[in-house]
N, C-alpha and C positions, 0 to 999 in steps of 0.2 A: 764886785760880784763874786770874784774868785775867793776873796776872804770870807764872804758870807757863806758860800758853799762849804768851805773848809770848816767853819765854825759849826755848821749844821751837821756835818759828818762826824765831828768830834763828839757830838752828843750821842752818837750811836756806840754802844759798848764794844762791839767787835772792832770798829775802826779805831777807837780810842786805845784799845788793847794793842792793836797792831802798831800804832804810832809809839806807844810806851815801850813796846818790845824793841823797836828800832833804836830808840833813845838809849835803852839799856845796853844794846849791842855796841853802840858807839862809846858808851861809858866804859864798857868792858876792856876795850883796846886803849882808851885814853887814860884810864886810871888803873894801873896794874895792881895796886893794893886791894882793889875792890873785886878782883876777878873771881875769886872763889865764891864770895857771897852773891855776886850778880849771876854767876853761872847757875848755882843751885836755885836762886830766887826766880829766875826766868822759867825754869822747869817746873817748879812748884806752882808758880802763878798760872802757868798754862793748865796744869791739872785742876786747880781751883776754878779757873774760867770755864772749863768744860762742864764741871758739876753745876755751876751757876746757870749756864746756858741750858743744860738738860732740865733743870727744875723750872726755869723761867718759861721756856717754850714748850714744856710738857711733852718732851720727846718720848716716843714709845720705845725707841731702840736703846736697850740697856748696854749695847755695845759701846756707847760713848763712855760709860762708867769704866769699862775695861781699859779703854785708852787713857782715861784720866788716872786710873790706878797705875797703869804702866808708866806714864810720865812721872808720877810721884816716886815710884820705885827707882826709876832711872836717876832721878834727882837725889834720892837717898844714897844711891851708889856713888854719885859725885861727892856728896858730903863725906861718906865713909872713906872714899879714896883720899880725899884731902886730909882727913884726920890720920889715916894710916901713913901717908907720905910724910906728914909733919912729925909723927912720932918716930918713924924709922929713918928719916932723912934719906929716903929712897923712893922709887916707884915700883913697888913689888908686884909681881904677877906669878901665879894668880893670888887673889886676896878675897876677903869677905865682900868687897865692893862688887866683884864679878857676879856674885849671887843676886844682888839687887839689879845689876845691869841686865843679866839674862832673863830674870823673871819679868822685868819691865818690858823687854823687847817681845817676849812671848805674848804678854797681855796686849801689847799694841798690835801685834799680828792678828790675834784673835778678834780684837775690836774692829780693826779696819776690814777684816774678812767678813764679819757679820754685817757691817754697814754696806759692804759691796753687794749684798743680796744673797739669797739662798743659792745653793749650787745644784738644785734639782733633786729629783727623787728617782729611785730605781737603780738598776745596774748601769745604765748609760747616763753619765752626768757631764754634759758638755762644758759647763763652767769649770768644773774641777779638772777636766782634761786640758782645757786651755791654760789654766794656771800652772798645771804640772809641766806642760810643754815649755812654757816660758821659763819656769824655774829651772828645768833641766838644761835648757839652752844656756841660761845664765851660768849654770854650774860648769859648762864647757869653757866659758870665758874665764870664770873664777879659778879653775883648776891650775892652769900654768901661772897665773898672776898671783894667786893668794893661797889656795888650798894646798897645792903641792909644796910650795916653799915653807908654809907653816908646818906641815907634817914632817918636813925634812929637818927643821930647826929645833923642834921640841925635844926636851931631854927626859921627860917623864910622862906617863899616860894621863895624869890629871891635867897637867898643863896643856897637853895636846888636845884633850877633849874640850877644855874650856876655850882654847884658842880657836879651834875649828867650829865651835858652836856659834860664834858671832857671825861669820860669813854664811853658815848654813841657815840660820834664822833669817838673815838678810835675803837669801835666795827665796825662801818661802814668802817673805814680804814682797819680793819682786812679782811673784805670781799673784798674790792678793791685790797688789796695786794694779796689775794688768786687768784683773777682773773688775776692779773699780772703774777703770777707764772704758772698758768694753760694755758696761751696763747701758741699756738703751735710754733714750729720752734726753731732754736738755739737762745739762749739769747745773745745779744750783751753785751759788757763790761759795756756800759752805763746803760743798763737795769739791770744788776746785781748790779752795784753800787747804783742805785736808790732804788732797792728792799732792799738791805742791809741797806741803810740809813733809809728808812721808817720802816723796821723791828726793827732796834735798837731803833728808836723813840718809837715804840709801847711797847717794853719791858720796857724801862725806864719809860714811862708814867704809866704802870701797877705798877711798883715798887714804883713810887712816890705816886700813889693813896693809896697804902697800908700803906706807911710810914706816909702820911698825917693824916690818921685816928688815929694814936697814937702820933701825933706831933713829929714824929721822923725825920723830914726833916728840914734842914737849908741850906741857900745858902753856896756853897763851899763844900757840901757833895760829896763823891766819885761818886754818881750817875749822877752828872753834866757832868761827862765824856761821858755818853751816849748821851746826847743832843748835846754836842759839836761834838762828832764823827758823829752823824746823819747829822748835818749841813755840815760837811766836806765831807762825802760820797755823799750826794745829790749834793753839789756844784761841786765835781769832775765829777759826772755823766753828769751834764750840760755842762761841758767843753770838754767831750770826743767826737770825731768825730761821733761815732755811735749814738749819741743822736738824729740825724736827721732821723733815721730809726729804731725805737725800735720795731714797730709792723707792720704787714701787714693788709690789709683791709678784708681778708677772714674770714668768720665765719663758714665755712662748717664743721669744726671739731666739732661744738657744737651739731650736730644732733644725735650723738651716745655717749654712756657713755664709755670712755676709762677706762683702769684698774686704772689709777691714780684717775680719777674722781669717780670711783666706791668706792675706798677706802675712799676718802674724804666724799662722801655722807654717806657711812656706819658709819664712825666715827662720823659725825655730828648727825646722828640719834640716836646713842647709848650713846653719851655724857650725855644727860639728865638723863639716867638711873643711870649711875655711880655717877653723881653729887647728885642725889636724895638720893642714898644709903649712900654716904659719909656725906651728910648734917645732917643726923640724924632726930630726931623729929622736926616737924614744930613748930616754935616759935610763929608766929602770922599769921593773915589772909593774910598779904602781901606775905608770903611764898607760901601759897596755890595758890594765884592768879598768882604769877610769874611762878611757876613751871607748873601749869595747863595751863596757856595761852601759855607759851613757848613750852610745849609738843605738844599742838594742832598745833601751827605754824610750828614746825619742821615736824610733821606728814604730814600736808597738803603739805608743800614745797617738802618733799622727795617723796611723792606719785606722785605729779604733775611732778616732774623732771623725775622719772623713767618711768611713763606711757607716758609722752611726748617723751622721748627718744626712747621708744619702737615703738611708732607711727612713729616718724621721721626716725627710722631705716628701717621700712617697706617702707616708702615713698622713701628713698634713694635706697633701693634694687629695687623697681619698676622703679625708674628713671634710675638705672644702667642697668636693663634689656632692657628698652626702648632705652637707648643710645647704648647698644650692638647691638640691632636690627638695629638701624639706621646706625651704623658703618659697620655692615655686609652688609647692602644694599649698602652703599657707596663703600664698597670694591669691589662690582660687577657692580657699576654704575659710569659713567663719570659725575663728579660734574657739569660741564658746560652745557652739552646738555641733560642730563638725559638718554642718550643711554647706552647700555652695554659698559663695558670697555674691555681692551685687555684680561684680565683673563677670563671674562665671555664668550667672543666670541670664544676663543681658546677651552674652555670646550664644547661649543655648536658644534663647528666644529669637535672636537674629537668624540663626540657622534654620529654625522652623519656618519663619516668615519667608526666607529666601526660597525655601522649597515649594512655596505656594500652597502647602497643605493647610486646612483650617486649623487654627490654633487659638487657645484662650489663655489669658493671663489673669491670675488672681493676686491682688495686693491685699495683704492681711495685716491689720494693726490691732494690737491688744488694747482693750478698754480698761482704764483705771489701773494700768500696770504700775504707775508711779506709787500707788498706795502700798504695794508690796515692798518696794525699796524703802520707802519712808518709814514704814512700820516695823519691818524686820531686817533691814539692811541689805546691802548689795549681794552678799553671798546667797541669801534666800532668793533674791530676785534672779540671780544667775541660774540657780537650780530650777526655778520656775520656768525660765526661758528654755532650758534644756528639755524639760518635760514637755513643753508645748511643741518644740521641734520634733521630738520623738513621736508625738501623737499625729502630727501632720504627716510625717514620713510613713506612718503605719497604714495610711489609706491611699498613698500614691505609689503606683507600680514602680516607677524609676526614681530612686533617691536623688539622682542628679537634677530632677525637675523641681526640687524644693530648695529654697535659699533663704538665708537670713540677710536682709538688706542692711540691718543696723538697728541698734536699740531694740525696740519691741515690734519691729516690722519684718514681715516675711512675704515671700512671693512663691507662687506655684505656676509652672508652665504645664498646660494640659495639651499635649500633642494630639493631632488627629481628632480634634473635638468637632463633631459634626454640626453642632448648633449651640445656641445659648442655653437651651434646656440641659444639654449634656454638661455644660460648664456649671450650671446651677446645681446639678446633681452631685458634682464633685464637692462643691461648697457645702452642701448639706451633709455629705459624708464626713467632712472636716468638723462640722458642728457636732455631729454624733460622737466623734472621737473626743470632743471637748466636754461631753456630758458629765463624766465623772470628775469629781473634785480632785485637786492636787493636794497631797498631804506632805507638809514640810514641818519637821520639828514639832509634831503634834498639832499643827494648825491645818485647817482646811481652806483651800483657795478655789474659787470658782473661775474657770477660764471663760472670759468673754472677749469676743473679737469682732471687729467690723471688717467686712471683705468687699473690696471693689473688684468688679469683673469686667473684662474687656474681651469680646469675641471677635476674632479677625477671620473672615472667610474670604480669602483671596484679595485682601486689601494690600495697598502699597505703602502701608505705614512702616516706619522704622521701629526698631526695638525700643529706643528711648521714647518715641511718641506713644507707643502702646503702654509703656511703663508710666508715663505721665498721665495718660487717660485713666489707667487703673488707680492711680493715686487720687485723681479727682473723684472717681466713683467711690473710693473708700471713704473719703471725707463726707460724701453725701450719705453713705451708710452710717457713718458715725453720728451725723446729725439726727438720724432717725432713732438711734439709741437701741438699747436692749440687744446688742450683739447681732445686728442684721447684716444683710448683704445688699449690694446695689449694682445693677448693670449700668455700664456707661451709656449716657445719652448725650447728644450734642448740646442739649440745654445746660448740661452741668458745667459748661465753661464759666458760668457765672461764679461758681465757687472758686475759680482761679483769679477772679478780678482783684481780690485783695493783694495777691502776690504781685500782680501787674502794677497796682497802685504803689506798692512798696518800692518797686523798681523805679517808678516815676519820681517818688519822693527822694530816692537816693541820688538822683541827678542834681548836682549843685549842693549836696550836703557838705562837701568839703569846703566849698567857698563860704557857706553860711556858718562855718565853725561848729557843725554838729558832730564831726568825727574827731575824736581825741585818742591819744594812746593811753592804755592802762599798762601796768607793769606787774610782772610775776617774777619772784626771786628764784635764783638757781644757786644751789649750795654745793660746795665741794664735799664729796662723799667721805673722804678721809679726814680732813680737818674740821668738817661740819661748819665752815665759815661761808659767808656770802661771797660769791665770786663773779656772778653775772646776773643779768636781768633781761627778761624777754619782753619786748614791746608788742602789745596786741591792740588792734583797732577796736574801738567801741563807738556805737552810734547812739547818740542821745536825741531821739526823734522829738520834735516840738509837741506832737500830739500823743504819740504812743509811749513816750518815755524811752527807757533804755531798751534797744532792740538787740536780741540775742545774736551773736556772731553767726550761728548756724542759719539764721533767717536771712541775713543781708549779705554775708560774704559770698555765698554761691551766686546770688543775684549780681553782685559787683563783678565777679569773675566772668559771668556770661555777658554782661553789658560792656565790659572793658574798662570800667571805672576803677577796678582794683589797683591798677598801677598808680593812679593819682592818690588813692587812699594810702597805699604802702609808702609812697614818697613823703606824704605829709607826716605819717607816723614816724618815719626815719628822721626827718628833719627836726621835728619837735622832740622826739626821744633823745636824739644825739645831744641836743642842747641841755636837756635835763641831766643826762649821764655825765657830760663834761663838768657841769656844776657839782654833781654829787662826788665825782672823783676828787675835785678840789676840796670839798667839804670834809670828806673822811680821810683824805690823804693816803688813799690806798687804791690800787688798780681795780677796775670794775668793767666787765665786758657787757656790751649791748648786743642782744640777739634780735634780729629782725627777719621777717619772712618775705620771700619773693615768689611769685607764681611761675609755672613753667614757661608761660609766655614772656614774662620779664627776664627769665634766665636765658632766653634766646635773643633778647633785644639789646643791641650795643648801647642804646641810650641809657640803659640801667647803670652802666659803669659811670657815665658822666653825672647822673643824678646822685649816685652814692658819693662820688668824689666831691661834688658841690656841697652836699650835706655835711660831710666831714670837715671840709674847709670852713664852712659857715660856723659850725659849732666848736671849732678848734679841738676836735676829738681825734686822738691818734688812730691811725687806720687799724692797728693791731688790737684796738679795744672794740672793734666791730666784728660780729659774727653774722654772716649772711646765710640764712637757712633756705635750702631748696628741697622741695618735696621729692620723694622717690619718682613720682610720675614724670618729672622733668627729665629724668635720665633715660627715658625711653628713646628720645631722639638725641642721642649723644652728640652727633655731629653738629646739631644746632646750638647746643648749650656749651660745648667745650670751649669755643673761642671767648665767649663772655666770661666764663668761669676763670679762664686763664688771665684775662685782663683784670678781673677783680683780684686775683691772687697777686698779680704784679702791682696792684695798687697798695697791697699790704694788708688787706682785710683777710679774716679767716673764713673758711667755707665749711658748711655743715649740711649733711643729708638729714632731712626731717622725716619723721615717721618711718625710719628704717625697719624693715621686716614686716610691713603691713601689706605691701602691694607688689611692686615690681622690682624687688631686690635683685640686683645683678652683682655678684661678688667681684667679678673681674673688673668692673668699673671702678671699684675702690682704689685699685692700683693705677688705673689709667688717668683718672681725673684728679685735679689738685685739691683733694678733700682733706680737711684738718680734723673735723669732728663728725662723729656718727651719733645722731639723736635717735635713741631706741624708741620704737612705737610703744604706746601704753599697753598694747595687747601682750607684748613680751614681758613687761613688768608685772602685769596682772597675773600671768601664769607662772611666775618664778617659784611660787611655793609648791608647785606640783613637780614631780620627778621629771616629766617630759619637758615642761617649761623651763626648769632649772638647767637641764642639759642643753637646750636650744640657746638660752641666753648665755650660758657659759661658752658655747662654741662661737657665738657671734662676738663676744667680748675678747676671746682669745685671738680671733681673726683680726679684730680692730687693733689689738695691742701689738700683734706681730707686724702690722702695717704702720705702727707708730701713730695711731689715731686716738684722740681723746674721745670719750663717750659720755653722753648725757642721757639719763633715764628720765623719760617724761611720764606723767600720769601716776606719780607715786601717791597713792591714795591712803597709804598706811605707813607710818614710820617703822613698822615691824620689818619691812623689806630692806631698810637701810643697811643693817649688818650684813645681809646677803649680798647686796650690791657692793659693799666695801670689800667683802671677802673675795668676790669675783674680779675685783680690780676696776670697777666702773669709776669714772672720773668724777661726775657730778650728777645731780638729780633735781627735779622740780615736780611739783604736784600740789594738789589742794591740801594735803596733810602737812606740807612744808610752808605753803604760803599761797593764797589765792591772788588772782589778778586784782589790781586796785588802782585808783587814780593816782596821779603823780604826787599830790599833796599828802595822801595817806601813806604812800610808799616812802616819801621823804621823812615822815615822822618816825617810821620804823627803821629807817636806814642806819641811823647812828647806833641803835641797839644791835642790829644785825652785824654791823661792821666791827663791833667790839666784843660780842659774845658769840660763842659757838652754839650751833643748833642743838637742841636737846636730842640725845640719841634715842 
């Protein structure tokens, strides 16, 4: 088994290169005659390996090429040094080789710095300050050990300049490497190999500098192992597939000082004190200048960093409060029309009913609205809905009494409505407002609507019951046709029988095999590759055929059968995904939904654990999605979410930004992923929508949360999502839900090819 695993790894270019490098290092010390050739060969091979990896994995960061060129120049320096030493029978310093060495090191610093991420914009640049702090603190250590002795030994300005250039460049590289380690998120193997290689390089350079002061170094010394190992590690990093995505573009983590950064800043500020105490009495004026100037620089950098972080934290908190207020407003407002939404109008109606005052509710549904979308597209349909909303609002005294319930459905609360005739009079005024056609892009559209009316004169009905009755009356009006209205009558309950029959048919549908999971792909926004799949329940009714989820899922939630459906979907989908992972040989996450009731039920944890065990699916391949509404009762869901997290599965908030978004809960609950509501994605092409989505993504990134944009109806928004740092996306434009067999047929193509931009 071990031999098979080794053979499998040796087929991977990066691992094969790592092994070849270690063999070359062993040969370097075992065969002295080969030392010069092996030394230069390993360096040049590392440079070539990076270029091959950059082209093979289509890496966008050209910084890799700077590192490759830097390694090549350093290797040319080794070759030049060997030639000069052979011709002169000495080891001259300085020489032409130093030009190659220094140019190579500068390019390596630039390349590693670019890979470590941008350093921010504006006057306050936290990343640059942190790097400068570490580099300056390193200079305090280097001064008595290296810099001061070198400056004391040099005999001419050129030799001194070149000799001091090496440790100075290394100090800059220390700051850059610190930046690399402090960058947020999980480090890829390529990132770790690169950091390890550069770290080894720095240590060996420091040892070499100390040895050179006492003429204690000669070619072939054991410390050559360090440079050869550094070459090998960096070359292996360039050949690893993850070299194409070392870092993300977000810098939002820089606005505050994390615990790690606080320790770093504190250590950097206190290092001068310890070095000063250990150094002892000042020997010459250079010591006073070095320690004095360095202390001032560290003091200024540390103060600016901490004060800037304090200010940025206040700005972030203010932005969070503003964002929370905007989300609260959106939770009560329809994003398309600006009217109240269902939640808000239900609360309004409940308040009127509780007061005992006579109240009427009108449920309005547009007739043949689908033809507008089908013929002229969704943008025209949205414009049509906005015009309808404005006309309804024009005849209602209080704008808060008008709501869009969703789709092409609207509701109007008529407060202090004395009788049914008064309610009918309001409906007629609405029809009068609809009399003029709507003009869109040179086309004329007639507004036709069916209105259901319920009048409540001192009744004890709840708001939901009134809304249900208005819905029934609206369907009766729709049956009459020609944009008419209908007052609710008790006899209208017959129109609700079909829904009741559907509920009856749903009982036992799982046992009869009528419920199956369909699968919708989820793609990485940056690499455009398939990374996950969401399993969605579909009901194939024996008589009705495929029943729309919007028709049966609400019924299942009300009846309590949704848990049985969700567990069936999870069990079957987990088996499929486990097989697909084996088939494509690559990781694939499965997203499944649970209801608020399931999120508060401890039995959910056992059901998920059993499904994972049965399918042999790793827990970290499962993402459990919980809708925002489940977070209202945080005390009920928190224990279950904690147990699911302990199980190893990932947790996601579904439809974030649509209803009850509470930003503070993102930090308290063990959430891994935020799934952005389609309304946020739909509005991203407007200035307001762009700013809102950008704010939410920045908040998620600062909390180390991945993000998935759902409802991507056009690939045109993908570049915007990519620029904002969104992690993944799904939607009809990327791939519709489909049965397992259809998904499997497309899976191989999706796993091998990137999604078209």
